C-alpha positions, 0 to 999 in steps of 0.5 A, spaced: 500 500 500 505 504 501 509 503 495 503 504 491 502 511 495 509 513 494 509 511 486 503 516 486 507 521 489 513 520 484 508 522 478 508 529 482 512 534 479 519 536 483 517 544 484 511 541 488 514 535 492 518 540 494 513 545 496 509 540 500 516 538 503 518 545 506 511 545 509 512 538 512 519 540 514 516 545 519 510 540 521 516 536 523 520 541 526 514 543 530 511 536 533 518 533 534 522 537 540 528 532 539 529 533 532 528 540 532 533 541 538 538 536 535 537 541 528 539 547 532 544 545 537 548 542 531 547 549 526 549 553 533 555 548 535 558 549 527 560 556 528 558 557 521 553 562 524 556 567 528 550 572 528 543 571 530 541 573 524 545 567 520 543 562 525 536 563 524 537 564 517 540 557 517 535 553 521 529 556 517 532 554 511 535 547 513 528 546 516 525 546 509 531 543 505 530 537 510 523 536 508 524 537 501 529 531 502 524 527 504 518 528 499 523 528 493 525 521 495 518 518 491 521 521 485 528 519 485 526 511 487 520 510 483 520 514 477 524 510 471 531 511 472 533 515 467 527 520 468 529 521 475 537 521 473 534 527 468 533 530 474 540 533 475 540 539 470 547 541 471 554 537 471 561 540 474 567 535 474 564 530 470 570 530 466 574 526 473 570 520 472 570 520 465 578 520 465 578 515 471 574 510 467 578 511 461 584 507 464 580 502 468 581 505 475 576 504 480 572 510 483 570 511 490 564 517 490 563 520 497 556 523 498 555 526 504 549 528 507 548 534 503 543 536 498 540 530 494 545 524 495 540 519 492 540 522 485 547 522 485 548 515 486 542 514 481 546 518 476 552 515 476 548 508 476 545 509 469 552 510 466 556 505 470 556 499 474 556 501 481 556 498 488 553 502 493 554 501 501 548 501 505 546 500 512 539 496 513 534 501 517 531 500 524 524 500 521 524 493 517 518 495 513 522 501 510 528 496 507 524 493 501 522 500 499 529 502 500 532 496 496 526 497 490 528 505 489 536 504 490 537 497 485 536 500 479 540 501 473 547 497 474 546 499 482 548 494 486 547 494 494 552 491 499 550 491 506 555 494 512 558 487 513 565 484 512 561 480 506 559 488 503 566 490 504 569 484 500 563 486 495 567 494 494 574 491 495 572 487 489 568 492 485 574 497 485 579 492 483 575 490 477 575 498 475 568 499 477 565 505 482 563 504 489 558 509 493 558 511 500 556 516 505 563 518 509 559 522 514 555 516 516 556 514 523 560 507 523 559 501 528 564 499 533 571 498 531 570 501 524 572 508 526 576 513 530 574 520 533 576 526 528 574 532 529 568 535 525 566 542 526 570 543 532 567 537 535 569 529 536 565 525 531 566 517 531 568 517 523 569 511 518 576 509 516 573 505 511 574 510 505 582 510 507 582 503 507 579 502 501 583 507 498 590 504 500 588 497 498 585 498 491 589 505 489 582 508 487 580 515 485 576 518 491 571 523 488 566 527 492 559 528 490 554 532 492 547 534 488 545 541 491 537 543 490 536 549 485 531 553 487 524 553 485 524 545 484 529 546 478 532 540 478 539 538 481 546 541 480 552 535 480 558 537 483 564 532 483 571 534 486 577 529 486 580 529 493 587 527 493 589 526 500 591 520 503 585 518 507 588 513 512 588 513 519 587 518 524 590 523 520 586 521 514 579 521 518 580 528 519 582 530 512 576 527 510 572 531 515 575 537 513 573 536 506 566 535 508 566 541 512 568 545 506 563 543 502 557 544 507 560 551 508 558 552 501 551 550 502 549 549 510 542 550 509 542 543 505 546 539 510 542 534 514 544 538 521 538 533 524 543 527 523 546 525 530 553 525 527 556 526 534 553 520 537 557 515 541 556 508 537 555 502 542 561 499 544 565 505 543 569 509 548 567 516 548 572 522 545 577 523 551 575 517 556 580 514 559 581 506 561 582 505 568 588 501 570 
């Protein structure tokens, strides 16, 4: 039933989905105090809004952009793949992808929680084989919808397990592409504490391990929402730094920070980026002897 409703919503023009989403974002902000507190606290702690007017502007815009991100999902997941990918109306830096493919080099796409990260993966998936790392959602009923929406074109899914990581390695060594969310909080033993906007954030080490093991090219990919529902601008940048180890995790976070500074309104500030995963020692904790 829910999938049928989402497929109907997929036919609604993107400008209308974004208008509905902006309204839904405000409703959620008003009725979910924990969500609202996390969003405003993260914006305040980021240091991006040093004046009250800037703080209010970013928070208001972020509330609406988060709602837009939710309402655009039916269009991305349930329209025909080529039609959904055509919502990307601008590309900047795609030549780096073509250059890597020309020499058979694996490509690691990093899509932070910024803009419409779902359409970035789809845009790549209809142009090349790509394996996308995903964490099964806590809401079990959501997983079939997520898999249906993301497993289109050449897209393949790899879970956040040892077997899933092996799939990523195989794909990169075969000169294919891999996509993942680099600011996703990893599980115990899969990350290190590294500063993100001046606060310790448990940061995945997988990116550096894949880079070191395969010699892949690492490309940051962001699909920024254009105004009035005109579509998305896909912006790609090659990240040439060594991303291995704790120093590499900090470099990775710094690169994401730079992207967020350019478009802070479209970052998912409501995401619990600074949580302490189960089994992980909090930052600065010492073990008693």
